[in-house]
PDB file with one MODEL, atoms N, CA, C and O in Angstrom:
MODEL        1
ATOM      1  N   UNK A   1     -97.856  95.326  24.217  1.00  0.00           N
ATOM      2  CA  UNK A   1     -98.738  96.474  24.566  1.00  0.00           C
ATOM      3  C   UNK A   1    -100.170  95.991  24.526  1.00  0.00           C
ATOM      4  O   UNK A   1    -100.954  95.938  25.474  1.00  0.00           O
ATOM      5  N   UNK A   2    -100.389  95.631  23.196  1.00  0.00           N
ATOM      6  CA  UNK A   2    -101.903  95.145  23.008  1.00  0.00           C
ATOM      7  C   UNK A   2    -102.243  93.976  23.954  1.00  0.00           C
ATOM      8  O   UNK A   2    -103.323  94.004  24.544  1.00  0.00           O
ATOM      9  N   UNK A   3    -101.459  93.035  24.118  1.00  0.00           N
ATOM     10  CA  UNK A   3    -101.706  91.854  24.971  1.00  0.00           C
ATOM     11  C   UNK A   3    -101.884  92.425  26.497  1.00  0.00           C
ATOM     12  O   UNK A   3    -102.728  91.952  27.258  1.00  0.00           O
ATOM     13  N   UNK A   4    -101.165  93.294  26.797  1.00  0.00           N
ATOM     14  CA  UNK A   4    -101.381  93.940  28.221  1.00  0.00           C
ATOM     15  C   UNK A   4    -102.616  94.672  28.395  1.00  0.00           C
ATOM     16  O   UNK A   4    -103.192  94.706  29.483  1.00  0.00           O
ATOM     17  N   UNK A   5    -103.033  95.247  27.383  1.00  0.00           N
ATOM     18  CA  UNK A   5    -104.297  96.077  27.488  1.00  0.00           C
ATOM     19  C   UNK A   5    -105.388  95.032  27.411  1.00  0.00           C
ATOM     20  O   UNK A   5    -106.378  95.188  28.125  1.00  0.00           O
ATOM     21  N   UNK A   6    -105.300  93.950  26.587  1.00  0.00           N
ATOM     22  CA  UNK A   6    -106.332  92.872  26.574  1.00  0.00           C
ATOM     23  C   UNK A   6    -106.340  92.201  27.977  1.00  0.00           C
ATOM     24  O   UNK A   6    -107.433  91.898  28.457  1.00  0.00           O
ATOM     25  N   UNK A   7    -105.185  91.943  28.675  1.00  0.00           N
ATOM     26  CA  UNK A   7    -105.111  91.515  30.043  1.00  0.00           C
ATOM     27  C   UNK A   7    -105.894  92.301  30.874  1.00  0.00           C
ATOM     28  O   UNK A   7    -106.723  91.790  31.627  1.00  0.00           O
ATOM     29  N   UNK A   8    -105.687  93.633  30.800  1.00  0.00           N
ATOM     30  CA  UNK A   8    -106.303  94.517  31.763  1.00  0.00           C
ATOM     31  C   UNK A   8    -107.878  94.516  31.640  1.00  0.00           C
ATOM     32  O   UNK A   8    -108.591  94.521  32.644  1.00  0.00           O
ATOM     33  N   UNK A   9    -108.377  94.508  30.359  1.00  0.00           N
ATOM     34  CA  UNK A   9    -109.776  94.401  30.059  1.00  0.00           C
ATOM     35  C   UNK A   9    -110.298  92.945  30.717  1.00  0.00           C
ATOM     36  O   UNK A   9    -111.324  92.883  31.394  1.00  0.00           O
ATOM     37  N   UNK A  10    -109.622  92.021  30.484  1.00  0.00           N
ATOM     38  CA  UNK A  10    -109.998  90.871  31.141  1.00  0.00           C
ATOM     39  C   UNK A  10    -110.148  90.842  32.591  1.00  0.00           C
ATOM     40  O   UNK A  10    -111.153  90.520  33.224  1.00  0.00           O
ATOM     41  N   UNK A  11    -108.962  91.238  33.053  1.00  0.00           N
ATOM     42  CA  UNK A  11    -109.156  91.573  34.517  1.00  0.00           C
ATOM     43  C   UNK A  11    -110.311  92.395  35.003  1.00  0.00           C
ATOM     44  O   UNK A  11    -110.898  92.128  36.052  1.00  0.00           O
ATOM     45  N   UNK A  12    -110.648  93.462  34.175  1.00  0.00           N
ATOM     46  CA  UNK A  12    -111.727  94.359  34.776  1.00  0.00           C
ATOM     47  C   UNK A  12    -113.100  93.467  34.607  1.00  0.00           C
ATOM     48  O   UNK A  12    -113.973  93.397  35.472  1.00  0.00           O
ATOM     49  N   UNK A  13    -113.125  92.893  33.514  1.00  0.00           N
ATOM     50  CA  UNK A  13    -114.390  91.944  33.363  1.00  0.00           C
ATOM     51  C   UNK A  13    -114.557  91.012  34.353  1.00  0.00           C
ATOM     52  O   UNK A  13    -115.652  90.918  34.906  1.00  0.00           O
ATOM     53  N   UNK A  14    -113.448  90.163  34.723  1.00  0.00           N
ATOM     54  CA  UNK A  14    -113.425  89.362  35.847  1.00  0.00           C
ATOM     55  C   UNK A  14    -113.957  89.867  37.134  1.00  0.00           C
ATOM     56  O   UNK A  14    -114.823  89.305  37.804  1.00  0.00           O
ATOM     57  N   UNK A  15    -113.246  91.193  37.470  1.00  0.00           N
ATOM     58  CA  UNK A  15    -113.652  91.765  38.666  1.00  0.00           C
ATOM     59  C   UNK A  15    -115.011  92.332  38.695  1.00  0.00           C
ATOM     60  O   UNK A  15    -115.476  92.564  39.811  1.00  0.00           O
ATOM     61  N   UNK A  16    -115.708  92.587  37.687  1.00  0.00           N
ATOM     62  CA  UNK A  16    -117.014  93.068  37.542  1.00  0.00           C
ATOM     63  C   UNK A  16    -117.814  91.750  37.759  1.00  0.00           C
ATOM     64  O   UNK A  16    -118.755  91.841  38.548  1.00  0.00           O
ATOM     65  N   UNK A  17    -117.617  90.697  37.256  1.00  0.00           N
ATOM     66  CA  UNK A  17    -118.511  89.449  37.360  1.00  0.00           C
ATOM     67  C   UNK A  17    -118.234  89.071  38.799  1.00  0.00           C
ATOM     68  O   UNK A  17    -119.211  88.851  39.514  1.00  0.00           O
ATOM     69  N   UNK A  18    -116.983  88.967  39.321  1.00  0.00           N
ATOM     70  CA  UNK A  18    -117.017  88.694  40.703  1.00  0.00           C
ATOM     71  C   UNK A  18    -117.700  89.525  41.688  1.00  0.00           C
ATOM     72  O   UNK A  18    -118.342  89.094  42.646  1.00  0.00           O
ATOM     73  N   UNK A  19    -117.505  90.817  41.363  1.00  0.00           N
ATOM     74  CA  UNK A  19    -118.306  91.892  42.310  1.00  0.00           C
ATOM     75  C   UNK A  19    -119.816  91.701  42.272  1.00  0.00           C
ATOM     76  O   UNK A  19    -120.502  92.204  43.162  1.00  0.00           O
ATOM     77  N   UNK A  20    -120.326  91.054  41.359  1.00  0.00           N
ATOM     78  CA  UNK A  20    -121.806  90.763  41.353  1.00  0.00           C
ATOM     79  C   UNK A  20    -122.076  89.791  42.378  1.00  0.00           C
ATOM     80  O   UNK A  20    -123.227  89.769  42.814  1.00  0.00           O
ATOM     81  N   UNK A  21    -121.288  89.034  42.817  1.00  0.00           N
ATOM     82  CA  UNK A  21    -121.439  87.994  43.935  1.00  0.00           C
ATOM     83  C   UNK A  21    -120.965  88.360  45.299  1.00  0.00           C
ATOM     84  O   UNK A  21    -121.215  87.693  46.302  1.00  0.00           O
ATOM     85  N   UNK A  22    -120.236  89.508  45.277  1.00  0.00           N
ATOM     86  CA  UNK A  22    -119.372  89.920  46.520  1.00  0.00           C
ATOM     87  C   UNK A  22    -119.552  91.442  46.835  1.00  0.00           C
ATOM     88  O   UNK A  22    -118.750  92.276  46.414  1.00  0.00           O
ATOM     89  N   UNK A  23    -120.452  91.709  47.462  1.00  0.00           N
ATOM     90  CA  UNK A  23    -120.780  93.298  47.786  1.00  0.00           C
ATOM     91  C   UNK A  23    -119.519  94.116  48.067  1.00  0.00           C
ATOM     92  O   UNK A  23    -119.267  95.161  47.467  1.00  0.00           O
ATOM     93  N   UNK A  24    -118.738  93.578  49.015  1.00  0.00           N
ATOM     94  CA  UNK A  24    -117.465  94.303  49.252  1.00  0.00           C
ATOM     95  C   UNK A  24    -116.545  94.654  48.057  1.00  0.00           C
ATOM     96  O   UNK A  24    -116.039  95.752  47.828  1.00  0.00           O
ATOM     97  N   UNK A  25    -116.431  93.577  47.381  1.00  0.00           N
ATOM     98  CA  UNK A  25    -115.660  93.832  46.137  1.00  0.00           C
ATOM     99  C   UNK A  25    -116.406  95.006  45.291  1.00  0.00           C
ATOM    100  O   UNK A  25    -115.852  96.056  44.969  1.00  0.00           O
ATOM    101  N   UNK A  26    -117.597  94.701  45.019  1.00  0.00           N
ATOM    102  CA  UNK A  26    -118.428  95.790  44.354  1.00  0.00           C
ATOM    103  C   UNK A  26    -118.078  97.115  44.676  1.00  0.00           C
ATOM    104  O   UNK A  26    -117.663  97.957  43.880  1.00  0.00           O
ATOM    105  N   UNK A  27    -118.313  97.291  46.182  1.00  0.00           N
ATOM    106  CA  UNK A  27    -118.066  98.701  46.686  1.00  0.00           C
ATOM    107  C   UNK A  27    -116.811  99.192  46.367  1.00  0.00           C
ATOM    108  O   UNK A  27    -116.645 100.330  45.926  1.00  0.00           O
ATOM    109  N   UNK A  28    -115.851  98.338  46.580  1.00  0.00           N
ATOM    110  CA  UNK A  28    -114.300  98.733  46.235  1.00  0.00           C
ATOM    111  C   UNK A  28    -114.177  99.317  44.811  1.00  0.00           C
ATOM    112  O   UNK A  28    -113.670 100.395  44.501  1.00  0.00           O
ATOM    113  N   UNK A  29    -114.751  98.375  43.992  1.00  0.00           N
ATOM    114  CA  UNK A  29    -114.660  98.906  42.568  1.00  0.00           C
ATOM    115  C   UNK A  29    -115.314 100.147  42.176  1.00  0.00           C
ATOM    116  O   UNK A  29    -114.898 100.892  41.289  1.00  0.00           O
ATOM    117  N   UNK A  30    -116.606 100.375  43.048  1.00  0.00           N
ATOM    118  CA  UNK A  30    -117.346 101.697  42.767  1.00  0.00           C
ATOM    119  C   UNK A  30    -116.548 102.916  43.418  1.00  0.00           C
ATOM    120  O   UNK A  30    -116.554 103.996  42.827  1.00  0.00           O
ATOM    121  N   UNK A  31    -115.881 102.769  44.587  1.00  0.00           N
ATOM    122  CA  UNK A  31    -115.177 103.728  45.230  1.00  0.00           C
ATOM    123  C   UNK A  31    -114.044 104.099  44.256  1.00  0.00           C
ATOM    124  O   UNK A  31    -113.901 105.262  43.880  1.00  0.00           O
ATOM    125  N   UNK A  32    -113.270 103.133  43.865  1.00  0.00           N
ATOM    126  CA  UNK A  32    -112.215 103.204  42.977  1.00  0.00           C
ATOM    127  C   UNK A  32    -112.792 104.008  41.591  1.00  0.00           C
ATOM    128  O   UNK A  32    -112.129 104.994  41.270  1.00  0.00           O
ATOM    129  N   UNK A  33    -113.792 103.725  40.866  1.00  0.00           N
ATOM    130  CA  UNK A  33    -114.213 104.382  39.808  1.00  0.00           C
ATOM    131  C   UNK A  33    -114.724 105.806  40.140  1.00  0.00           C
ATOM    132  O   UNK A  33    -114.553 106.724  39.338  1.00  0.00           O
ATOM    133  N   UNK A  34    -115.383 105.994  41.383  1.00  0.00           N
ATOM    134  CA  UNK A  34    -115.763 107.293  41.775  1.00  0.00           C
ATOM    135  C   UNK A  34    -114.468 108.301  41.756  1.00  0.00           C
ATOM    136  O   UNK A  34    -114.487 109.420  41.242  1.00  0.00           O
ATOM    137  N   UNK A  35    -113.397 107.732  42.376  1.00  0.00           N
ATOM    138  CA  UNK A  35    -112.273 108.557  42.472  1.00  0.00           C
ATOM    139  C   UNK A  35    -111.703 108.816  41.133  1.00  0.00           C
ATOM    140  O   UNK A  35    -111.233 109.928  40.891  1.00  0.00           O
ATOM    141  N   UNK A  36    -111.705 107.906  40.268  1.00  0.00           N
ATOM    142  CA  UNK A  36    -111.163 108.132  39.018  1.00  0.00           C
ATOM    143  C   UNK A  36    -111.966 109.237  38.326  1.00  0.00           C
ATOM    144  O   UNK A  36    -111.339 110.086  37.693  1.00  0.00           O
ATOM    145  N   UNK A  37    -113.278 109.295  38.395  1.00  0.00           N
ATOM    146  CA  UNK A  37    -114.037 110.214  37.791  1.00  0.00           C
ATOM    147  C   UNK A  37    -113.877 111.487  38.417  1.00  0.00           C
ATOM    148  O   UNK A  37    -114.026 112.497  37.729  1.00  0.00           O
ATOM    149  N   UNK A  38    -113.561 111.586  39.773  1.00  0.00           N
ATOM    150  CA  UNK A  38    -113.359 112.976  40.340  1.00  0.00           C
ATOM    151  C   UNK A  38    -112.083 113.421  39.879  1.00  0.00           C
ATOM    152  O   UNK A  38    -112.025 114.619  39.602  1.00  0.00           O
ATOM    153  N   UNK A  39    -110.921 112.658  39.714  1.00  0.00           N
ATOM    154  CA  UNK A  39    -109.731 113.036  39.221  1.00  0.00           C
ATOM    155  C   UNK A  39    -109.759 113.493  37.802  1.00  0.00           C
ATOM    156  O   UNK A  39    -108.949 114.321  37.385  1.00  0.00           O
ATOM    157  N   UNK A  40    -110.711 112.946  37.038  1.00  0.00           N
ATOM    158  CA  UNK A  40    -110.868 113.220  35.551  1.00  0.00           C
ATOM    159  C   UNK A  40    -111.547 114.704  35.525  1.00  0.00           C
ATOM    160  O   UNK A  40    -111.239 115.550  34.686  1.00  0.00           O
ATOM    161  N   UNK A  41    -112.385 114.878  36.421  1.00  0.00           N
ATOM    162  CA  UNK A  41    -113.246 116.211  36.433  1.00  0.00           C
ATOM    163  C   UNK A  41    -112.332 117.226  36.809  1.00  0.00           C
ATOM    164  O   UNK A  41    -112.216 118.251  36.137  1.00  0.00           O
ATOM    165  N   UNK A  42    -111.553 116.970  38.032  1.00  0.00           N
ATOM    166  CA  UNK A  42    -110.489 118.022  38.503  1.00  0.00           C
ATOM    167  C   UNK A  42    -109.537 118.457  37.158  1.00  0.00           C
ATOM    168  O   UNK A  42    -109.319 119.618  36.813  1.00  0.00           O
ATOM    169  N   UNK A  43    -109.059 117.310  36.531  1.00  0.00           N
ATOM    170  CA  UNK A  43    -108.108 117.640  35.537  1.00  0.00           C
ATOM    171  C   UNK A  43    -108.708 118.402  34.353  1.00  0.00           C
ATOM    172  O   UNK A  43    -108.000 119.152  33.681  1.00  0.00           O
ATOM    173  N   UNK A  44    -110.060 118.211  34.079  1.00  0.00           N
ATOM    174  CA  UNK A  44    -110.761 118.944  33.075  1.00  0.00           C
ATOM    175  C   UNK A  44    -110.873 120.507  33.417  1.00  0.00           C
ATOM    176  O   UNK A  44    -110.815 121.418  32.591  1.00  0.00           O
ATOM    177  N   UNK A  45    -111.055 120.640  34.877  1.00  0.00           N
ATOM    178  CA  UNK A  45    -111.340 121.938  35.266  1.00  0.00           C
ATOM    179  C   UNK A  45    -110.210 122.621  35.335  1.00  0.00           C
ATOM    180  O   UNK A  45    -110.250 123.836  35.142  1.00  0.00           O
ATOM    181  N   UNK A  46    -108.865 121.909  35.652  1.00  0.00           N
ATOM    182  CA  UNK A  46    -107.717 122.715  35.637  1.00  0.00           C
ATOM    183  C   UNK A  46    -107.289 123.203  34.180  1.00  0.00           C
ATOM    184  O   UNK A  46    -106.864 124.327  33.912  1.00  0.00           O
ATOM    185  N   UNK A  47    -107.474 122.178  33.313  1.00  0.00           N
ATOM    186  CA  UNK A  47    -107.112 122.474  31.874  1.00  0.00           C
ATOM    187  C   UNK A  47    -108.114 123.630  31.327  1.00  0.00           C
ATOM    188  O   UNK A  47    -107.724 124.277  30.355  1.00  0.00           O
ATOM    189  N   UNK A  48    -109.241 123.896  31.832  1.00  0.00           N
ATOM    190  CA  UNK A  48    -110.140 124.965  31.621  1.00  0.00           C
ATOM    191  C   UNK A  48    -110.019 126.194  32.026  1.00  0.00           C
ATOM    192  O   UNK A  48    -110.700 127.156  31.669  1.00  0.00           O
ATOM    193  N   UNK A  49    -108.811 126.164  33.068  1.00  0.00           N
ATOM    194  CA  UNK A  49    -108.502 127.359  33.939  1.00  0.00           C
ATOM    195  C   UNK A  49    -109.697 127.787  34.694  1.00  0.00           C
ATOM    196  O   UNK A  49    -109.973 128.979  34.832  1.00  0.00           O
ATOM    197  N   UNK A  50    -110.450 126.776  35.211  1.00  0.00           N
ATOM    198  CA  UNK A  50    -111.611 127.149  36.245  1.00  0.00           C
ATOM    199  C   UNK A  50    -111.026 126.959  37.631  1.00  0.00           C
ATOM    200  O   UNK A  50    -110.469 125.901  37.923  1.00  0.00           O
ATOM    201  N   UNK A  51    -111.128 127.851  38.398  1.00  0.00           N
ATOM    202  CA  UNK A  51    -110.549 127.734  39.808  1.00  0.00           C
ATOM    203  C   UNK A  51    -111.324 126.770  40.689  1.00  0.00           C
ATOM    204  O   UNK A  51    -112.553 126.689  40.682  1.00  0.00           O
ATOM    205  N   UNK A  52    -110.540 126.069  41.423  1.00  0.00           N
ATOM    206  CA  UNK A  52    -111.169 125.087  42.270  1.00  0.00           C
ATOM    207  C   UNK A  52    -110.914 125.695  43.819  1.00  0.00           C
ATOM    208  O   UNK A  52    -109.875 125.639  44.476  1.00  0.00           O
ATOM    209  N   UNK A  53    -112.084 126.239  44.149  1.00  0.00           N
ATOM    210  CA  UNK A  53    -111.834 126.699  45.610  1.00  0.00           C
ATOM    211  C   UNK A  53    -112.788 125.953  46.667  1.00  0.00           C
ATOM    212  O   UNK A  53    -113.965 125.739  46.378  1.00  0.00           O
ATOM    213  N   UNK A  54    -112.309 125.612  47.750  1.00  0.00           N
ATOM    214  CA  UNK A  54    -113.012 124.880  48.847  1.00  0.00           C
ATOM    215  C   UNK A  54    -113.859 125.792  49.504  1.00  0.00           C
ATOM    216  O   UNK A  54    -113.506 126.971  49.515  1.00  0.00           O
ATOM    217  N   UNK A  55    -114.898 125.473  50.049  1.00  0.00           N
ATOM    218  CA  UNK A  55    -115.903 126.459  50.712  1.00  0.00           C
ATOM    219  C   UNK A  55    -115.183 126.753  52.088  1.00  0.00           C
ATOM    220  O   UNK A  55    -114.439 125.947  52.647  1.00  0.00           O
ATOM    221  N   UNK A  56    -115.456 127.834  52.492  1.00  0.00           N
ATOM    222  CA  UNK A  56    -114.854 128.250  53.832  1.00  0.00           C
ATOM    223  C   UNK A  56    -115.679 127.827  55.144  1.00  0.00           C
ATOM    224  O   UNK A  56    -115.147 127.860  56.254  1.00  0.00           O
ATOM    225  N   UNK A  57    -116.961 127.442  54.958  1.00  0.00           N
ATOM    226  CA  UNK A  57    -117.794 127.010  56.046  1.00  0.00           C
ATOM    227  C   UNK A  57    -118.753 125.767  55.673  1.00  0.00           C
ATOM    228  O   UNK A  57    -118.840 125.454  54.486  1.00  0.00           O
ATOM    229  N   UNK A  58    -119.368 125.155  56.502  1.00  0.00           N
ATOM    230  CA  UNK A  58    -120.387 124.120  56.138  1.00  0.00           C
ATOM    231  C   UNK A  58    -121.593 124.703  55.457  1.00  0.00           C
ATOM    232  O   UNK A  58    -122.147 124.067  54.561  1.00  0.00           O
ATOM    233  N   UNK A  59    -122.068 126.000  55.875  1.00  0.00           N
ATOM    234  CA  UNK A  59    -123.046 126.985  55.279  1.00  0.00           C
ATOM    235  C   UNK A  59    -122.682 127.072  53.803  1.00  0.00           C
ATOM    236  O   UNK A  59    -123.493 126.720  52.946  1.00  0.00           O
ATOM    237  N   UNK A  60    -121.542 127.510  53.512  1.00  0.00           N
ATOM    238  CA  UNK A  60    -121.063 127.749  52.081  1.00  0.00           C
ATOM    239  C   UNK A  60    -121.134 126.533  51.363  1.00  0.00           C
ATOM    240  O   UNK A  60    -121.684 126.468  50.264  1.00  0.00           O
ATOM    241  N   UNK A  61    -120.567 125.493  51.967  1.00  0.00           N
ATOM    242  CA  UNK A  61    -120.597 124.150  51.221  1.00  0.00           C
ATOM    243  C   UNK A  61    -122.183 123.885  50.875  1.00  0.00           C
ATOM    244  O   UNK A  61    -122.497 123.645  49.709  1.00  0.00           O
ATOM    245  N   UNK A  62    -123.057 123.928  51.787  1.00  0.00           N
ATOM    246  CA  UNK A  62    -124.434 123.751  51.538  1.00  0.00           C
ATOM    247  C   UNK A  62    -124.869 124.533  50.399  1.00  0.00           C
ATOM    248  O   UNK A  62    -125.327 124.049  49.364  1.00  0.00           O
ATOM    249  N   UNK A  63    -124.694 125.848  50.655  1.00  0.00           N
ATOM    250  CA  UNK A  63    -125.186 126.781  49.499  1.00  0.00           C
ATOM    251  C   UNK A  63    -124.584 126.413  48.152  1.00  0.00           C
ATOM    252  O   UNK A  63    -125.313 126.415  47.159  1.00  0.00           O
ATOM    253  N   UNK A  64    -123.312 126.100  48.060  1.00  0.00           N
ATOM    254  CA  UNK A  64    -122.747 125.816  46.765  1.00  0.00           C
ATOM    255  C   UNK A  64    -123.474 124.439  46.159  1.00  0.00           C
ATOM    256  O   UNK A  64    -123.755 124.350  44.964  1.00  0.00           O
ATOM    257  N   UNK A  65    -123.686 123.611  46.910  1.00  0.00           N
ATOM    258  CA  UNK A  65    -124.262 122.211  46.598  1.00  0.00           C
ATOM    259  C   UNK A  65    -125.693 122.456  46.260  1.00  0.00           C
ATOM    260  O   UNK A  65    -126.105 121.853  45.269  1.00  0.00           O
ATOM    261  N   UNK A  66    -126.510 123.208  46.881  1.00  0.00           N
ATOM    262  CA  UNK A  66    -127.794 123.650  46.414  1.00  0.00           C
ATOM    263  C   UNK A  66    -127.847 124.306  45.141  1.00  0.00           C
ATOM    264  O   UNK A  66    -128.759 124.022  44.365  1.00  0.00           O
ATOM    265  N   UNK A  67    -126.912 125.210  44.815  1.00  0.00           N
ATOM    266  CA  UNK A  67    -126.821 125.918  43.640  1.00  0.00           C
ATOM    267  C   UNK A  67    -126.369 124.920  42.469  1.00  0.00           C
ATOM    268  O   UNK A  67    -126.941 124.981  41.381  1.00  0.00           O
ATOM    269  N   UNK A  68    -125.355 124.017  42.696  1.00  0.00           N
ATOM    270  CA  UNK A  68    -125.072 122.960  41.655  1.00  0.00           C
ATOM    271  C   UNK A  68    -126.227 122.329  41.347  1.00  0.00           C
ATOM    272  O   UNK A  68    -126.539 122.331  40.156  1.00  0.00           O
ATOM    273  N   UNK A  69    -127.141 121.638  42.334  1.00  0.00           N
ATOM    274  CA  UNK A  69    -128.286 120.828  42.129  1.00  0.00           C
ATOM    275  C   UNK A  69    -129.204 121.693  41.133  1.00  0.00           C
ATOM    276  O   UNK A  69    -129.728 121.184  40.142  1.00  0.00           O
ATOM    277  N   UNK A  70    -129.347 122.987  41.466  1.00  0.00           N
ATOM    278  CA  UNK A  70    -130.379 123.759  40.717  1.00  0.00           C
ATOM    279  C   UNK A  70    -129.690 123.771  39.395  1.00  0.00           C
ATOM    280  O   UNK A  70    -130.356 123.370  38.441  1.00  0.00           O
ATOM    281  N   UNK A  71    -128.422 124.179  39.171  1.00  0.00           N
ATOM    282  CA  UNK A  71    -127.931 124.424  37.740  1.00  0.00           C
ATOM    283  C   UNK A  71    -128.106 122.780  37.027  1.00  0.00           C
ATOM    284  O   UNK A  71    -128.373 122.599  35.839  1.00  0.00           O
ATOM    285  N   UNK A  72    -127.944 121.950  37.789  1.00  0.00           N
ATOM    286  CA  UNK A  72    -128.012 120.495  37.137  1.00  0.00           C
ATOM    287  C   UNK A  72    -129.557 120.337  36.615  1.00  0.00           C
ATOM    288  O   UNK A  72    -129.848 119.973  35.475  1.00  0.00           O
ATOM    289  N   UNK A  73    -130.392 120.634  37.527  1.00  0.00           N
ATOM    290  CA  UNK A  73    -131.822 120.383  37.024  1.00  0.00           C
ATOM    291  C   UNK A  73    -132.149 121.302  35.946  1.00  0.00           C
ATOM    292  O   UNK A  73    -132.859 120.918  35.016  1.00  0.00           O
ATOM    293  N   UNK A  74    -131.676 122.516  35.997  1.00  0.00           N
ATOM    294  CA  UNK A  74    -131.815 123.550  34.934  1.00  0.00           C
ATOM    295  C   UNK A  74    -131.390 123.000  33.532  1.00  0.00           C
ATOM    296  O   UNK A  74    -132.077 123.083  32.514  1.00  0.00           O
ATOM    297  N   UNK A  75    -130.179 122.437  33.632  1.00  0.00           N
ATOM    298  CA  UNK A  75    -129.683 121.909  32.322  1.00  0.00           C
ATOM    299  C   UNK A  75    -130.204 120.644  31.937  1.00  0.00           C
ATOM    300  O   UNK A  75    -129.959 120.278  30.787  1.00  0.00           O
ATOM    301  N   UNK A  76    -130.970 119.799  32.782  1.00  0.00           N
ATOM    302  CA  UNK A  76    -131.559 118.809  32.299  1.00  0.00           C
ATOM    303  C   UNK A  76    -132.981 118.996  32.087  1.00  0.00           C
ATOM    304  O   UNK A  76    -133.682 118.001  31.901  1.00  0.00           O
ATOM    305  N   UNK A  77    -133.493 120.173  32.094  1.00  0.00           N
ATOM    306  CA  UNK A  77    -134.805 120.722  31.794  1.00  0.00           C
ATOM    307  C   UNK A  77    -135.745 120.376  32.754  1.00  0.00           C
ATOM    308  O   UNK A  77    -136.929 120.306  32.425  1.00  0.00           O
ATOM    309  N   UNK A  78    -135.377 120.138  33.948  1.00  0.00           N
ATOM    310  CA  UNK A  78    -136.173 119.716  35.117  1.00  0.00           C
ATOM    311  C   UNK A  78    -136.543 121.033  36.102  1.00  0.00           C
ATOM    312  O   UNK A  78    -136.760 120.864  37.302  1.00  0.00           O
ATOM    313  N   UNK A  79    -136.586 122.209  35.542  1.00  0.00           N
ATOM    314  CA  UNK A  79    -136.861 123.387  36.195  1.00  0.00           C
ATOM    315  C   UNK A  79    -138.397 123.333  36.512  1.00  0.00           C
ATOM    316  O   UNK A  79    -139.289 123.540  35.690  1.00  0.00           O
ATOM    317  N   UNK A  80    -138.581 122.981  38.001  1.00  0.00           N
ATOM    318  CA  UNK A  80    -140.074 122.698  38.487  1.00  0.00           C
ATOM    319  C   UNK A  80    -140.862 124.087  38.381  1.00  0.00           C
ATOM    320  O   UNK A  80    -142.064 124.076  38.114  1.00  0.00           O
ATOM    321  N   UNK A  81    -140.212 125.206  38.580  1.00  0.00           N
ATOM    322  CA  UNK A  81    -140.973 126.448  38.505  1.00  0.00           C
ATOM    323  C   UNK A  81    -141.700 126.460  37.004  1.00  0.00           C
ATOM    324  O   UNK A  81    -142.910 126.646  36.873  1.00  0.00           O
ATOM    325  N   UNK A  82    -140.874 126.255  35.998  1.00  0.00           N
ATOM    326  CA  UNK A  82    -141.393 126.496  34.617  1.00  0.00           C
ATOM    327  C   UNK A  82    -142.438 125.454  34.355  1.00  0.00           C
ATOM    328  O   UNK A  82    -143.375 125.723  33.604  1.00  0.00           O
ATOM    329  N   UNK A  83    -142.330 124.227  34.955  1.00  0.00           N
ATOM    330  CA  UNK A  83    -143.421 123.170  34.571  1.00  0.00           C
ATOM    331  C   UNK A  83    -144.618 123.437  35.153  1.00  0.00           C
ATOM    332  O   UNK A  83    -145.623 122.940  34.644  1.00  0.00           O
ATOM    333  N   UNK A  84    -144.729 124.255  36.302  1.00  0.00           N
ATOM    334  CA  UNK A  84    -146.129 124.529  36.919  1.00  0.00           C
ATOM    335  C   UNK A  84    -146.862 125.807  36.172  1.00  0.00           C
ATOM    336  O   UNK A  84    -148.076 126.001  36.239  1.00  0.00           O
ATOM    337  N   UNK A  85    -146.147 126.457  35.615  1.00  0.00           N
ATOM    338  CA  UNK A  85    -146.753 127.750  35.072  1.00  0.00           C
ATOM    339  C   UNK A  85    -146.806 127.821  33.614  1.00  0.00           C
ATOM    340  O   UNK A  85    -147.274 128.816  33.060  1.00  0.00           O
TER     341      UNK A  85
ENDMDL
END
């Protein structure tokens, strides 16, 4: 088991080093990692019993996106309105 995990780590390091020289390999790794992070987020939401609902229209999707951006900025302390006044 430990040898297999060590082999996985070595493979990942090798892929990352190779990716530095090969953009397509790098992009493939980043797409894969992004999907892993998305799946992890979905699992966390499901375990927290937070409903996952798709927007019904492009306008609703954009409104949800803007709301998420604002919430993220607020959490990071980047509330622009508060900085001006």
